[in-house]
PLY file of the C-alpha trace (Angstrom):
ply
format ascii 1.0
element vertex 75
property float x
property float y
property float z
element edge 74
property int vertex1
property int vertex2
end_header
161.22 108.80 148.26
161.85 111.49 145.67
165.11 112.62 147.22
168.74 111.83 146.48
171.87 112.20 148.55
174.21 114.97 147.39
176.66 114.85 150.30
177.23 111.87 152.60
177.29 112.15 156.37
180.73 112.97 157.74
182.09 113.54 161.22
181.93 117.31 160.79
178.67 117.64 158.84
175.28 116.05 158.33
174.17 114.26 155.21
172.59 116.56 152.59
169.83 115.53 150.24
167.89 117.24 147.50
164.69 116.50 145.65
164.83 114.79 142.27
163.19 116.29 139.19
159.40 116.07 139.43
159.48 116.46 143.22
159.59 119.45 145.60
160.66 119.87 149.25
157.94 119.14 151.80
159.94 118.88 155.02
162.87 120.27 156.99
165.73 120.14 156.47
165.11 120.95 152.82
165.41 117.87 150.64
164.88 115.40 153.47
161.27 114.85 152.39
160.00 115.41 148.87
156.51 115.29 147.40
155.60 114.64 143.77
154.62 117.78 141.85
150.84 117.98 141.33
149.36 117.68 137.83
149.91 120.88 135.84
153.21 121.71 137.55
156.88 120.76 137.16
160.20 120.86 139.00
163.67 120.32 137.57
164.95 119.11 140.95
167.57 120.52 143.27
164.94 121.53 145.86
163.15 123.75 143.35
159.46 124.30 144.15
156.87 123.04 141.68
155.96 125.69 139.11
152.83 125.80 136.92
153.24 124.90 133.26
153.33 127.84 130.87
149.88 128.48 129.37
150.92 128.92 125.72
147.44 129.96 124.55
147.50 132.85 127.05
150.41 134.27 125.03
148.67 133.55 121.71
151.01 130.66 120.94
150.44 126.98 120.34
151.84 124.22 122.53
154.68 122.36 120.81
155.29 119.99 123.74
153.00 119.41 126.70
154.40 119.95 130.18
155.40 117.05 132.42
156.38 116.65 136.07
159.99 117.47 135.11
159.64 120.01 132.25
157.63 123.10 131.41
155.37 123.21 128.36
157.13 124.37 125.20
155.41 127.04 123.11
0 1
1 2
2 3
3 4
4 5
5 6
6 7
7 8
8 9
9 10
10 11
11 12
12 13
13 14
14 15
15 16
16 17
17 18
18 19
19 20
20 21
21 22
22 23
23 24
24 25
25 26
26 27
27 28
28 29
29 30
30 31
31 32
32 33
33 34
34 35
35 36
36 37
37 38
38 39
39 40
40 41
41 42
42 43
43 44
44 45
45 46
46 47
47 48
48 49
49 50
50 51
51 52
52 53
53 54
54 55
55 56
56 57
57 58
58 59
59 60
60 61
61 62
62 63
63 64
64 65
65 66
66 67
67 68
68 69
69 70
70 71
71 72
72 73
73 74
Protein backbone atom coordinates (compact mmCIF):
# COMPACT_ATOMS: atom_id res chain seq x y z
CA UNK A 1 0.00 0.00 0.00
CA UNK A 2 1.34 3.42 -0.90
CA UNK A 3 3.72 2.12 -3.54
CA UNK A 4 3.49 1.82 -7.31
CA UNK A 5 5.40 -0.28 -9.79
CA UNK A 6 7.81 1.68 -11.99
CA UNK A 7 9.52 -1.28 -13.67
CA UNK A 8 8.07 -4.78 -14.02
CA UNK A 9 9.98 -7.92 -13.15
CA UNK A 10 12.05 -9.24 -16.04
CA UNK A 11 14.38 -12.20 -16.46
CA UNK A 12 17.43 -10.00 -15.95
CA UNK A 13 16.15 -7.65 -13.23
CA UNK A 14 13.80 -7.44 -10.28
CA UNK A 15 10.63 -5.42 -10.17
CA UNK A 16 11.14 -1.81 -8.99
CA UNK A 17 8.61 0.16 -7.02
CA UNK A 18 8.47 3.65 -5.60
CA UNK A 19 6.31 5.39 -3.05
CA UNK A 20 3.36 7.47 -4.19
CA UNK A 21 2.95 11.11 -3.17
CA UNK A 22 2.05 11.38 0.52
CA UNK A 23 4.07 8.28 1.39
CA UNK A 24 7.76 7.63 2.21
CA UNK A 25 9.96 4.50 2.10
CA UNK A 26 9.86 2.37 5.24
CA UNK A 27 11.49 -0.85 4.05
CA UNK A 28 14.20 -2.34 1.86
CA UNK A 29 14.48 -2.40 -1.03
CA UNK A 30 13.44 1.24 -1.21
CA UNK A 31 9.86 1.61 -2.38
CA UNK A 32 8.84 -1.93 -1.50
CA UNK A 33 7.11 -0.70 1.66
CA UNK A 34 5.76 2.81 2.11
CA UNK A 35 4.25 4.57 5.11
CA UNK A 36 1.89 7.54 5.04
CA UNK A 37 3.57 10.85 5.91
CA UNK A 38 2.69 11.98 9.44
CA UNK A 39 0.56 15.10 10.00
CA UNK A 40 2.59 18.26 9.38
CA UNK A 41 4.79 16.66 6.71
CA UNK A 42 4.59 15.98 2.96
CA UNK A 43 6.21 13.92 0.21
CA UNK A 44 5.85 14.36 -3.54
CA UNK A 45 6.57 10.66 -4.11
CA UNK A 46 9.39 8.92 -5.91
CA UNK A 47 10.84 7.57 -2.64
CA UNK A 48 11.28 11.08 -1.25
CA UNK A 49 11.31 11.22 2.57
CA UNK A 50 8.56 13.16 4.32
CA UNK A 51 9.55 16.78 4.90
CA UNK A 52 7.99 19.21 7.41
CA UNK A 53 5.68 21.89 6.04
CA UNK A 54 7.21 25.35 5.73
CA UNK A 55 6.36 27.48 8.77
CA UNK A 56 5.36 30.69 6.95
CA UNK A 57 4.99 32.74 10.15
CA UNK A 58 8.63 31.95 11.03
CA UNK A 59 9.60 33.92 7.92
CA UNK A 60 7.14 36.72 8.72
CA UNK A 61 4.78 35.64 5.94
CA UNK A 62 1.19 34.50 5.90
CA UNK A 63 0.06 31.07 4.74
CA UNK A 64 -1.71 31.23 1.37
CA UNK A 65 -2.35 27.48 1.21
CA UNK A 66 -2.04 24.99 4.05
CA UNK A 67 0.26 22.02 3.59
CA UNK A 68 -1.06 18.54 2.82
CA UNK A 69 0.42 15.04 2.69
CA UNK A 70 1.49 15.71 -0.92
CA UNK A 71 2.37 19.44 -0.96
CA UNK A 72 4.25 21.96 1.15
CA UNK A 73 2.51 25.00 2.61
CA UNK A 74 2.52 28.01 0.30
CA UNK A 75 3.54 31.36 1.78
